[in-house]
Every structure is written in C-alpha cells, then in structure tokens.
C-alpha positions as CSV (number, residue, x, y, z in Angstrom):
1,M,116.5,92.2,233.2
2,S,114.3,91.2,235.5
3,S,111.6,93.7,236.9
4,D,111.7,91.6,240.3
5,L,115.1,93.4,241.3
6,P,115.3,95.6,244.6
7,P,115.9,99.3,243.7
8,P,119.3,100.7,244.5
9,P,120.0,102.3,247.7
10,E,119.1,105.8,248.5
11,D,122.1,108.3,248.1
12,D,124.0,108.9,251.5
13,S,123.4,112.7,250.7
14,E,119.6,112.6,250.9
15,L,119.7,110.4,254.3
16,P,118.3,112.1,257.0
17,P,120.7,114.0,259.8
18,P,121.2,112.1,263.2
19,P,119.5,112.8,266.1
20,A,120.2,115.8,268.0
21,E,121.4,113.9,271.4
22,I,123.5,111.2,269.5
23,A,125.6,114.4,267.7
24,E,126.0,116.0,271.1
25,Q,127.2,113.2,272.4
26,S,129.9,112.3,269.7
27,R,131.1,115.8,270.0
28,H,131.9,115.4,273.7
29,Y,133.0,111.9,273.7
30,P,136.7,111.6,275.8
31,K,140.1,111.8,274.1
32,I,141.7,108.0,275.0
33,E,145.4,109.1,276.1
34,V,148.1,106.4,277.2
35,H,148.9,106.5,280.8
36,K,152.6,106.4,281.9
37,S,153.0,104.6,285.2
38,G,155.2,105.9,288.0
39,P,159.0,105.1,289.0
40,F,157.3,101.7,291.2
41,A,155.9,100.1,288.5
42,T,158.0,97.6,288.0
43,V,157.7,96.3,291.5
44,R,154.1,96.7,291.3
45,R,153.9,94.8,288.7
46,A,156.2,92.0,290.2
47,F,154.3,91.9,293.1
48,V,151.1,91.1,290.8
49,I,153.0,88.1,288.8
50,F,154.8,86.9,291.9
51,E,151.1,86.8,293.8
52,K,150.2,84.6,290.7
53,D,153.0,82.0,290.6
54,I,153.2,81.6,294.4
55,R,150.5,79.1,294.9
56,T,152.0,77.1,291.9
57,M,155.6,77.5,293.2
58,A,154.8,76.4,296.7
59,K,152.8,73.7,295.8
60,H,155.8,72.2,293.9
61,G,159.0,73.5,295.8
62,L,158.2,73.3,299.1
63,V,158.2,69.6,300.3
64,S,161.4,69.3,298.2
65,S,162.8,72.4,299.9
66,V,161.8,70.9,303.8
67,I,163.5,67.5,302.3
68,L,166.3,69.8,301.7
69,F,166.2,71.2,304.5
70,V,166.3,68.2,306.5
71,F,169.0,66.5,304.7
72,L,171.4,70.0,305.3
73,V,170.5,69.8,308.9
74,I,172.0,66.5,309.4
75,I,174.7,67.1,307.1
76,F,175.9,70.6,309.2
77,S,174.8,68.9,312.2
78,I,177.8,66.0,311.8
79,M,179.7,68.9,310.8
80,G,179.2,70.7,313.3
81,F,179.8,67.6,316.1
82,A,183.2,67.1,314.1
83,M,184.6,71.1,314.5
84,K,183.2,71.0,318.4
85,Q,185.7,68.0,318.8
86,A,188.3,70.0,316.7
87,M,187.8,72.7,319.2
88,S,188.4,71.0,322.5
89,F,191.3,69.6,324.2
90,D,191.4,66.6,326.9
91,I,193.1,67.1,329.8
92,G,193.6,63.7,332.0
93,D,192.2,63.7,335.4
94,M,195.4,63.2,337.3
95,M,193.4,61.5,340.3
96,D,191.7,58.7,338.2
97,G,192.7,59.1,334.2
98,D,189.3,60.5,333.5
99,E,189.4,62.7,330.3
100,I,187.9,66.0,330.5
101,D,187.2,68.4,327.7
102,V,188.4,72.0,327.9
103,P,187.0,74.0,324.6
104,W,188.5,77.1,325.6
105,A,191.8,76.3,324.7
106,T,193.5,78.4,321.7
107,E,196.7,76.9,320.5
108,G,197.9,73.1,319.9
109,N,201.4,73.0,320.9
110,P,201.9,71.3,323.9
111,P,204.7,72.2,326.4
112,T,208.0,70.5,326.9
113,A,208.6,68.9,330.3
114,D,212.0,68.7,331.6
115,A,212.2,66.6,334.8
116,G,215.9,66.8,335.4
117,N,218.5,64.0,336.1
118,D,218.3,60.9,338.0
119,R,219.5,60.9,341.6
120,T,220.8,58.3,344.2
121,V,220.1,59.5,347.6
122,P,220.2,58.1,351.1
123,A,216.8,57.6,352.8
124,G,216.0,60.8,355.0
125,T,217.1,63.2,352.0
126,T,215.2,65.9,351.2
127,V,215.0,66.2,347.5
128,R,214.3,69.1,345.5
129,L,212.3,68.3,342.6
130,D,212.9,71.3,339.5
131,A,210.9,71.7,336.4
132,S,212.3,74.8,335.8
133,G,213.8,73.4,332.7
134,S,210.6,73.1,331.0
135,H,209.5,75.9,328.4
136,D,206.2,76.4,326.1
137,D,205.8,78.9,323.2
138,D,202.9,80.2,325.4
139,R,203.5,79.9,329.2
140,I,203.3,77.0,331.4
141,V,200.6,77.7,334.5
142,H,200.5,74.4,335.9
143,C,203.2,71.5,337.2
144,Q,202.4,67.8,339.0
145,W,204.7,65.4,340.1
146,S,203.3,62.0,340.5
147,F,204.7,58.6,342.1
148,W,203.8,55.7,344.5
149,E,205.6,55.7,348.0
150,V,204.6,52.5,350.5
151,D,201.8,51.6,348.1
152,Y,200.4,55.4,348.6
153,N,200.1,57.6,345.6
154,V,202.0,60.9,346.0
155,D,201.0,64.3,344.1
156,L,203.2,67.7,344.6
157,F,202.3,71.0,342.9
158,G,204.8,73.7,341.6
159,E,207.6,74.1,339.6
160,R,209.9,73.5,342.4
161,V,208.9,71.0,345.3
162,D,210.8,69.6,348.0
163,Y,209.8,66.3,349.4
164,T,211.9,64.1,351.9
165,F,212.2,60.2,350.9
166,N,212.1,58.3,354.1
167,Y,211.5,54.7,352.8
168,V,214.4,52.8,350.9
169,G,213.2,51.9,347.3
170,T,213.3,53.4,343.5
171,Y,210.4,55.7,342.8
172,E,209.7,56.6,339.2
173,I,208.4,60.2,339.2
174,R,206.2,61.6,336.3
175,L,206.0,65.3,335.7
176,T,203.1,67.1,334.1
177,V,203.2,70.5,332.6
178,V,200.4,72.2,331.2
179,D,200.4,75.8,329.6
180,Y,197.5,77.8,329.4
181,S,195.7,76.1,326.4
182,N,195.8,73.2,328.8
183,N,198.3,71.4,326.4
184,Q,200.0,68.8,328.4
185,G,203.8,67.4,328.1
186,E,205.3,65.0,330.3
187,D,208.5,63.8,331.5
188,N,210.0,61.3,333.8
189,V,212.9,61.2,336.6
190,T,214.1,58.1,338.9
191,I,215.1,59.0,342.5
192,T,216.9,55.9,344.0
193,V,216.6,55.4,348.0
194,T,219.1,53.6,349.5
195,H,219.7,52.5,353.1
196,A,220.9,55.5,355.3
197,T,223.3,53.5,357.5
198,S,224.5,49.5,356.9
199,D,221.1,48.6,358.8
200,T,218.5,46.5,356.6
201,E,216.6,44.8,359.0
202,V,212.9,46.0,358.9
203,P,210.9,46.9,362.2
204,S,208.1,44.8,363.1
205,W,204.9,44.6,365.1
206,P,204.3,41.6,367.2
207,D,200.7,40.2,367.5
208,P,198.7,43.1,366.0
209,P,194.8,43.2,366.1
210,W,193.8,41.8,362.7
211,N,190.2,43.1,363.0
212,I,188.2,45.1,365.1
213,D,184.5,45.4,365.5
214,A,182.9,49.1,366.4
215,E,179.5,50.9,366.1
216,V,178.9,54.3,364.2
217,D,180.0,56.8,365.7
218,E,182.2,54.5,368.4
219,T,186.0,56.2,368.6
220,V,188.7,53.2,368.4
221,D,192.1,53.6,369.8
222,F,195.0,52.0,367.9
223,V,198.2,51.0,370.2
224,A,201.3,49.9,368.6
225,A,203.9,50.9,371.5
226,N,205.1,46.9,371.3
227,S,206.6,47.5,367.8
228,T,209.9,46.2,367.4
229,D,213.2,46.9,365.5
230,N,216.8,46.2,365.9
231,V,218.0,50.0,366.6
232,G,215.0,51.2,367.3
233,V,211.5,52.4,365.3
234,V,211.6,56.3,364.5
235,N,208.1,56.8,363.1
236,W,204.4,55.1,362.9
237,T,202.4,56.2,360.0
238,W,198.8,55.1,360.6
239,V,196.0,55.3,357.6
240,V,192.5,55.2,358.1
241,H,190.9,54.2,355.1
242,D,187.2,55.6,355.9
243,V,185.6,57.2,353.4
244,V,188.4,59.6,352.6
245,E,192.0,58.6,353.9
246,T,193.3,60.0,357.2
247,K,196.9,60.0,358.1
248,L,197.7,59.6,361.6
249,Y,201.2,59.6,363.9
250,G,202.5,58.0,366.7
251,E,202.6,55.0,368.4
252,E,199.2,55.6,369.9
253,V,196.1,57.2,368.1
254,S,192.3,57.3,367.8
255,H,189.8,57.5,365.3
256,R,186.1,58.0,365.1
257,F,184.2,56.2,362.8
258,R,181.0,57.6,361.3
259,Y,179.4,55.5,359.0
260,A,178.8,52.2,358.7
261,S,181.5,49.7,357.0
262,H,179.9,46.9,355.7
263,G,183.1,45.6,355.8
264,G,185.1,47.9,353.8
265,F,187.2,49.5,356.6
266,G,190.7,49.1,357.5
267,V,193.7,50.6,358.9
268,T,197.5,50.5,357.6
269,L,200.3,50.8,360.2
270,T,203.7,51.4,358.2
271,L,206.7,51.1,360.8
272,R,210.2,52.7,359.8
273,D,213.6,52.5,361.4
274,A,216.3,55.3,360.7
275,S,217.8,53.3,358.1
276,G,215.1,53.6,355.9
277,N,213.8,49.9,356.2
278,Y,210.2,49.7,356.7
279,N,207.1,47.3,357.4
280,N,203.3,47.5,356.6
281,Y,200.4,46.1,358.5
282,W,196.7,45.4,357.9
283,I,193.7,46.0,360.1
284,G,190.5,45.2,359.4
285,V,187.8,47.5,360.5
286,N,183.6,46.1,361.1
287,V,181.4,49.3,361.6
288,Y,177.8,48.3,362.3
289,P,174.7,50.4,362.3
290,L,173.0,52.2,364.9
291,Y,170.3,49.5,364.3
292,E,168.7,47.1,361.8
293,D,168.8,49.0,359.2
294,Y,171.2,48.5,356.0
295,D,170.0,49.7,353.1
296,W,172.5,52.2,351.5
297,P,171.1,55.9,350.9
298,W,171.7,57.4,347.4
299,A,173.5,60.7,346.2
300,E,173.2,62.8,343.5
301,V,175.4,65.9,342.9
302,N,175.3,68.6,340.5
303,E,178.6,69.2,338.2
304,P,179.6,72.5,338.4
305,G,181.5,72.6,335.0
306,L,184.2,74.9,334.1
307,V,184.7,77.9,336.5
308,V,186.9,80.9,336.6
309,L,189.6,81.2,339.5
310,G,187.8,83.2,342.6
311,D,184.1,82.2,341.2
312,T,182.1,81.0,344.0
313,V,180.8,77.0,342.7
314,T,177.5,76.0,344.3
315,L,177.4,72.6,345.2
316,D,174.0,70.6,345.3
317,G,172.9,67.1,347.1
318,S,169.5,67.8,347.0
319,G,168.4,64.8,345.0
320,S,169.6,62.1,347.4
321,G,167.5,60.2,349.3
322,D,166.9,57.2,351.3
323,D,164.4,54.4,351.1
324,S,164.3,53.3,354.8
325,S,165.0,56.4,356.8
326,Q,166.1,60.0,356.5
327,I,169.4,61.7,355.6
328,D,170.7,62.3,358.8
329,S,174.1,64.5,357.1
330,Y,175.9,66.2,353.9
331,T,179.1,65.7,353.8
332,W,181.0,67.2,350.9
333,Y,184.8,66.2,350.4
334,I,186.7,68.2,347.6
335,S,190.6,67.1,347.0
336,H,192.8,69.4,345.3
337,N,196.2,69.2,345.3
338,S,196.4,66.2,347.6
339,T,194.6,68.1,350.2
340,Y,190.5,68.1,351.6
341,T,188.3,70.8,351.9
342,V,185.2,69.3,354.1
343,L,181.8,71.4,354.0
344,T,178.7,70.1,355.2
345,G,174.8,70.8,354.1
346,Q,172.8,69.8,351.4
347,T,173.7,72.6,349.5
348,A,177.4,74.5,350.3
349,E,179.4,77.2,348.7
350,F,182.9,77.0,347.4
351,T,185.4,79.1,346.4
352,P,188.7,77.8,344.8
353,S,191.8,79.5,345.2
354,E,194.0,77.8,343.1
355,W,194.0,76.9,339.5
356,G,193.1,73.4,338.3
357,W,191.2,70.2,338.6
358,Y,189.1,69.7,342.3
359,E,187.2,66.4,342.5
360,V,184.1,66.8,344.5
361,M,182.5,63.8,346.5
362,L,179.1,63.8,348.2
363,I,178.8,61.5,351.3
364,V,175.0,61.5,352.7
365,R,174.7,59.4,355.8
366,D,170.9,58.2,356.9
367,E,169.8,57.8,360.6
368,A,171.5,54.5,361.0
369,G,174.7,55.7,360.0
370,N,174.7,54.0,356.4
371,Y,176.2,56.1,354.1
372,N,176.0,56.0,349.7
373,D,178.3,54.5,347.2
374,E,180.8,57.2,347.2
375,W,181.8,56.2,343.4
376,N,178.3,57.2,342.2
377,A,178.4,60.4,344.2
378,R,181.8,62.1,342.4
379,T,181.9,64.9,340.3
380,G,184.5,67.4,339.6
381,F,185.3,70.6,337.8
382,I,188.1,72.8,336.4
383,V,188.9,76.1,337.4
384,A,190.6,78.3,334.8
385,P,193.1,80.8,335.3
386,L,192.1,84.6,335.7
387,G,191.4,86.3,332.0
388,V,189.8,83.2,330.8
389,E,186.4,84.0,329.1
390,E,183.0,82.0,328.5
391,V,184.3,78.8,330.0
392,N,181.2,77.2,329.8
393,A,181.2,77.2,326.0
394,I,183.4,77.0,323.0
395,T,184.3,80.7,322.1
396,W,184.1,82.6,319.1
397,K,187.5,82.8,318.4
398,S,188.4,79.5,319.2
399,T,190.0,77.4,316.3
400,P,190.1,73.5,315.3
401,F,193.2,71.7,317.1
402,G,194.1,75.0,318.9
403,M,195.9,75.6,315.4
404,D,197.3,78.9,314.3
405,V,194.8,79.9,312.0
406,S,193.0,82.7,310.9
407,F,189.2,80.6,310.9
408,N,187.6,80.3,313.8
409,L,184.0,79.1,315.2
410,L,182.8,82.7,314.1
411,T,183.9,82.3,310.4
412,Y,182.9,78.1,310.7
413,A,179.1,79.9,311.6
414,Y,179.4,82.6,308.8
415,G,180.3,79.8,306.5
416,V,177.4,77.5,307.4
417,A,175.1,80.7,307.3
418,L,176.4,81.6,303.6
419,L,176.2,78.3,302.1
420,S,172.7,78.0,303.5
421,S,171.8,81.1,302.1
422,V,173.5,80.1,298.6
423,I,171.8,76.9,298.5
424,F,168.4,78.1,298.9
425,V,168.3,81.5,297.4
426,G,170.2,80.2,294.5
427,G,168.3,77.6,294.3
428,L,164.8,78.9,294.3
429,F,166.1,81.6,292.1
430,A,166.0,78.6,289.2
431,K,162.9,78.9,287.0
432,G,161.9,75.3,287.1
433,F,163.3,74.1,290.4
434,S,160.1,73.2,291.8
435,H,159.3,70.8,289.1
436,E,163.0,69.3,288.4
437,I,163.5,68.6,292.0
438,Q,160.0,66.5,292.1
439,K,162.0,64.3,289.3
440,G,165.2,64.3,291.5
441,T,167.2,66.4,289.6
442,I,169.3,67.8,292.6
443,K,171.7,69.5,289.7
444,V,169.0,72.1,288.8
445,L,169.7,74.0,292.1
446,F,172.8,75.3,290.4
447,F,172.0,74.7,286.6
448,G,168.6,75.3,286.1
449,P,167.4,77.4,283.2
450,I,165.7,81.0,283.8
451,S,164.3,83.8,281.5
452,V,165.6,87.3,281.8
453,T,162.0,88.5,282.4
454,T,161.0,85.9,285.1
455,T,164.6,86.5,286.9
456,I,164.3,90.6,287.0
457,F,160.2,90.8,287.6
458,S,159.0,88.1,289.6
459,K,160.7,85.1,290.2
460,I,163.7,86.7,292.2
461,L,161.1,87.9,294.8
462,Y,160.6,83.8,295.6
463,P,163.9,83.2,296.8
464,I,163.9,86.0,298.8
465,V,160.8,86.0,300.5
466,V,160.8,82.5,301.1
467,G,164.8,81.5,301.9
468,P,164.0,83.2,305.5
469,F,162.1,80.8,306.8
470,L,164.6,78.1,305.6
471,I,167.4,79.6,306.6
472,F,167.5,81.2,309.6
473,P,165.9,77.8,311.3
474,L,168.7,76.0,309.6
475,V,171.6,77.8,310.5
476,M,170.1,78.3,314.2
477,A,169.1,74.4,314.7
478,V,172.9,73.4,313.2
479,M,174.5,75.8,315.4
480,A,172.9,75.2,318.6
481,T,175.5,72.9,319.7
482,F,177.9,75.5,320.5
483,E,175.8,76.9,323.2
484,Q,176.5,80.5,321.5
485,S,173.8,83.7,321.9
486,P,170.6,83.1,319.6
487,G,171.0,86.8,319.0
488,E,174.3,86.8,317.7
489,I,173.6,83.4,315.8
490,F,170.7,85.5,314.4
491,V,173.0,88.5,313.3
492,I,175.5,86.2,311.6
493,T,172.7,84.3,309.6
494,L,170.9,87.9,308.5
495,V,174.7,89.3,307.5
496,A,175.0,86.6,304.7
497,Y,171.3,86.1,304.0
498,L,171.4,90.1,302.8
499,L,174.7,89.6,300.8
500,V,173.8,86.5,299.1
501,V,170.3,88.4,298.0
502,L,172.5,91.7,297.2
503,T,174.9,89.6,294.8
504,M,172.2,87.5,293.5
505,V,170.2,90.7,292.6
506,A,173.3,92.7,291.3
507,A,174.5,89.3,288.9
508,A,170.3,89.2,287.8
509,Y,169.9,92.8,286.8
510,G,173.7,92.8,285.5
511,S,173.0,90.3,282.6
512,C,170.6,93.1,281.0
513,L,174.3,95.0,280.2
514,I,175.7,91.9,278.9
515,Y,172.3,91.6,276.5
516,I,172.3,95.5,275.5
517,V,176.1,95.0,274.7
518,S,176.3,92.0,272.7
519,K,172.0,92.0,271.3
520,R,171.6,88.2,272.8
521,M,171.6,86.8,276.0
522,V,174.9,84.8,276.3
523,L,174.8,84.0,279.6
524,K,171.4,83.7,281.3
525,P,170.8,86.0,284.5
526,P,171.0,82.7,286.9
527,A,173.9,81.5,285.1
528,L,175.3,84.6,285.6
529,S,174.2,84.9,289.7
530,R,175.1,81.8,290.3
531,M,178.4,83.0,289.0
532,F,178.8,85.7,290.7
533,L,177.8,83.8,294.2
534,Y,179.8,81.2,293.8
535,F,182.7,83.4,293.1
536,S,181.9,85.7,295.7
537,L,181.7,82.7,298.3
538,I,185.2,81.8,297.1
539,G,186.1,85.4,298.1
540,T,185.8,84.9,301.4
541,L,188.3,82.4,301.9
542,T,186.3,80.3,304.3
543,V,186.0,77.1,302.3
544,F,189.8,77.7,300.5
545,E,191.1,77.8,303.9
546,W,189.4,75.1,305.1
547,L,190.1,72.8,302.6
548,S,193.8,74.2,302.7
549,F,193.9,73.3,306.1
550,V,192.7,70.1,306.0
551,L,194.7,68.8,303.3
552,D,197.9,70.2,304.8
553,E,196.9,68.0,308.2
554,W,195.9,65.0,306.3
555,L,199.0,65.0,303.7
556,K,201.3,66.2,306.5
557,V,202.8,69.3,304.3
558,N,202.1,73.2,304.4
559,T,201.6,73.4,300.6
560,Y,198.0,74.4,300.6
561,G,198.4,76.6,303.5
562,D,201.0,78.5,301.4
563,M,198.8,79.0,298.3
564,Y,195.9,80.2,301.0
565,D,198.7,83.0,302.5
566,K,200.1,83.7,298.9
567,Y,196.7,84.3,297.0
568,A,194.1,85.1,299.7
569,G,194.6,88.9,300.1
570,G,193.6,89.8,296.4
571,I,190.3,87.5,296.0
572,A,189.0,88.9,299.3
573,L,189.6,92.2,298.5
574,F,186.6,92.0,295.6
575,S,184.3,89.8,297.8
576,P,181.6,91.5,299.8
577,F,180.8,88.3,301.6
578,H,184.7,89.2,302.9
579,Q,183.7,92.5,304.1
580,G,180.6,90.8,306.1
581,G,183.1,88.3,307.8
582,I,185.0,91.5,308.8
583,Y,182.0,93.4,310.0
584,L,181.0,90.6,312.1
585,S,184.3,90.6,313.7
586,S,184.0,93.7,314.7
587,R,180.7,93.5,316.0
588,I,181.3,90.0,317.7
589,M,184.6,89.9,319.1
590,E,185.2,93.7,319.2
591,T,188.2,93.4,316.4
592,T,189.3,96.6,314.9
593,Q,189.8,96.0,310.8
594,G,187.6,98.3,308.8
595,L,185.4,97.6,306.2
596,D,186.5,98.4,302.3
597,W,183.4,100.2,301.6
598,G,184.5,100.2,297.9
599,V,183.6,96.5,297.4
600,F,180.0,97.4,297.7
601,L,180.3,99.8,294.9
602,I,180.3,96.9,292.3
603,P,176.7,95.2,293.0
604,V,175.4,98.5,293.6
605,L,176.4,99.6,290.1
606,L,175.0,96.5,288.7
607,I,171.9,96.9,289.7
608,V,171.6,100.6,289.5
609,L,172.8,100.3,285.6
610,G,170.7,97.2,285.2
611,V,167.6,98.8,286.4
612,L,168.1,102.0,283.7
613,V,169.0,99.2,281.1
614,S,165.9,97.1,281.8
615,R,163.5,99.9,281.0
616,K,164.7,99.9,277.4
617,L,164.4,96.2,277.3
618,Y,161.1,95.6,278.4
619,P,159.6,99.2,278.2
620,D,156.0,97.6,278.2
621,L,156.6,96.3,281.8
622,F,156.9,99.8,282.8
623,S,153.9,101.6,281.1
624,R,151.5,99.1,282.4
625,E,149.8,98.7,285.5
C-alpha cells in the first residue's frame, strides 16, 4: 500500500463545537407555517390571472369584436327598420292622396263601411247619407263622404250628413270610415239626380268677359245680370280661383285680389235653373304686381307632425324670404272638413277642435304683391283622439301590423338586448375565441373549447368586463330609430346583460357538480353554459313567438301560433329571462303581473353549490395568495 495516500478523516465526535452565536441563531429560527387564505382568495387569484391575460386576449379578440359589433349594428338596424314599418300604419290624405305614417295604431283589423243603397232623386232634393250600418271590432271615429259636383270636389264629414243635390247628374260617392287605430274601410253609393221638371234647357250668359286685367290689391266687380234661361236663373255661384278658392253667390259679386297672378288666376260662374240644368263659364284674371318686380318669394314651413286633440300647434315660417324685397305678409291657410282657418304672422298658433287631418299652406307676399309657389309651402298634421299617448314616436306597446300578439316594441328591444348579450358574453367566454376568430372560424362563438379552471377563475371576468362596452352601444344604436327614452333603453339592456351574466356564471359553476358526480368532465363549462343560455333565451318566448308569427303570416295558417299558445306557458316558468321581461313590462308599461322569484333559485343554487364543490376540486387555488 502506498504511503502517499491522505490520512483518514477525523472522527466527527472529535470535531470542535460550532461557535456560540451560530448555535444561538439555529435555536431561534422561526418555524415554517402554511398560511391559509381567506374566503375571497379565489376572487383575488382570479383578478391576478385576469390581469396577466387581459393584454393577450384584447390583442387577439378586440379587433374581431369590433368587426362583429359593426356587423350586428347593420343586421339589427335592418331588423329595426322592418319592425318600424310593421308597427306603422298609413292613412291616406283625403285631399291629395299622400300617405302619412301613424305609429300609434294598436290593431290591424279594418272596419266595414256601409254607405247605404243607391238612389234616384229629382234636382233640389236633400239626401241623407247614412253610414250607421258600418261596424268595427274597436270603434269608428271618423266618417268622410267624397264626391265631385260640377267639377268641384265635395267632402262631407260625419256618420249622418244631409246634402242638397241641385245639379242634374250621376254622383259616385265614396264613404271612408276610420277606426281608432286608423285602419280604413271604404264603400260606394250612387246618387242619380234627375230633372225636377220637364225643362231640359240650360241657362246661358251672353257675351261674358273672357279676360280681366287688374293690379295687386284692386277690387274687381263681376256682374251677370244679363244671364238668361227659358224659365229663369235661380242661382249664380262664383268660384274665385285665387291662392285659395272662394265661393260667392249672386248676380253681382266683388273680390279683392291681394296677390300678383303671373297669369294663373280665374273665376268660374255656374248658372242653375229650377229644374237642375246648369252651365259653366270661365273668366281669366291677370293680376299685375305693384311695380317691376316679378321675382317670387319662397316659403319654408315647419312640420308639426302628430298632435293630440286639444294641443296647440305652433306654425313657423321664419325660413321664408325674397331676393328682391322684403316679406310684406305671412298668411296661413289651415283646411279641415272643407273649411279654412286663416291666420297671419311669421309664426302662428292653432288649436284644433276636431280629430282628423289638417292641411297647412303658407302664403308669403313681398312688397310688390308677388307670392310663393304654394305647392312648395304645404305641410300637414294629424290630430289624434284624446287618450292617445306619445304620438310622436312608436310606443313600447305597439305591435307589428297592429295584430293581437303578445310581443310588442318592448319585447323586441328586450330580445335585441338579450341576443347582443348572449353573442358577446357567450362568445368572449370561450377560450380560444380571440385566436380562432382571427382565422375566420365564427362558430367558435358558440362551440369554442375551454378548461374548467380558466372558466371559473379567470376567463369569466373577460366577457363580464369587456362585454358592456360592446353591448350597450350596440343596443342604443339600433334602437335609436324608434325615438324612445335612452334611459329606458339602458334599463332594458342592463336587465338583459345582468341576467345573461347570472345564467353564464351559474352554468360555469354548475359544471363542477357534474364533474364531482361523474369523476370526469362529461360536459365542459362553455358547452354547459351555452346550453343554459340558449334554453333560457328560448324560455323568454320572444324568438319563438316572432318566428311563429312570421311563419303564420307567410303561410297563411295558424299552426305555429297555436303551438306557441299551447306550449309557451310551461317553458316560460323556468326562464329567468322571461322574468326579466315581466319586470320591464311592470317598470316601463306599468303592468300588474308579478315576478316568480322561485325561478331564480336554480341559478343561485348552481352558483353556491358550484363554489363549494370547486373548493374540493381546486384546493390549491384557495390556499395560495
């Protein structure tokens, strides 16, 4: 054995003891203890994870979310336009055939008009036109009789009206009846007027003045004393075709022309004898301006829209003007029931006394007597009966086409808010959403995979926090066309969003219950939460009823509506979304139906039990800060 080997080590028992200070420190070293976190450890842990993931998720998903937002705005805006059209009715203007939307109608069944039987009467007979045979399932509020007599339109109003037919001829009279919802029904009756006597010779006016020249503000006399008839003229009716038509009666009449005619005025004389024979004569009238100014002024009129009987309408012509001189006068002609109300002033106030359509025409005159083109200065407004609310916008209770269905504008808005919340909250809920959407896989909105841990403790915060920034502006934008209160639209959206969040969280935590029983994740949390969301959405019955209504109207059947009536009640009882609709109806439309609070026990129990079970599934998340 070589002597170069090192010596064996010394026995440990012979080593010197450690220094005194080291020994003292080792005796007082603190004991390591495991600190158990408090009851809010999961929340704190979730926010820590969320803070780390938010930048990555926003980077991949924010742009796609904005694109989806724009897409939904377009789709829902188209739906909103169609819904607004379906919730509006057109009432024909009896004066010139224009159509006006009436958004407050609540039913779409037209009344049945009954104008009575055809009759033959001699000239000079007073005929009673009777519409009492007309009927409606609501109530008839307006009756109008329209016909032509000697080239003039005659409008009479009322259920029963009397009119004396003095001129021989055949009169096709149209009766229009309108119910409270502005649905219309029409019927016709023919009145044949024969000669009152055997005389058939028409009266005549020898050598009438075919043209008359006058100046603005000049009074012109019209004399027909030399008119003749074989048995005598009994009536002279002069119609002055000035800015508005004026009727004058007698052999001699006078009229002051306040406006320059520019070649467009005239006077019609109708002569009538006792047998009902008549003859017409036309006189042209040229009214010249006060001095060499032939520039017409222009008139601009505000549109009063819809008003309720008894309200005061303010008419404003302040936008009118003239290129050559100043406006000398403003004259308002308000026509209703074949009568004119004349007001003056740049602005004027008018209080209608009857229900129906009013046509407004503003005539502005410059210093030379020129006036505006009256056809460009016309407007009108509908006076609604007492009790009609919010006539300037479609009400929350308005229904499509006025049909008797249980969904209305309120449930439409609630449905839009629910769909928006489900799409964004449910879509952002899925792990991999931000990556897959970039690849064009839209189906990941509803079928994206996700892990239990991520669902419950971190990724659930992303849709809850980010979702409102997309959902609320979306609903506000698409509901703007209905001109409802932004505060009420906000409340509708808030209720929908909170219930979607409640449903999603309940399903996510409920997945832990499935796992604890089956010992494996049969259904992943996103799949379960989406199923819960969809079933709850169907439970509101909004989509189901929309679809059934459209199918029945399209196929002209009642099959799908009957299915809704048969099965709807049971499904709705298990939907928290349906209870949200009841709450909104009570808050906004002041209905009396109460909430079924028992429906909310299911999601609350799922959350509570899911939290308790998750403590056993993931104890490490509750034991670490």
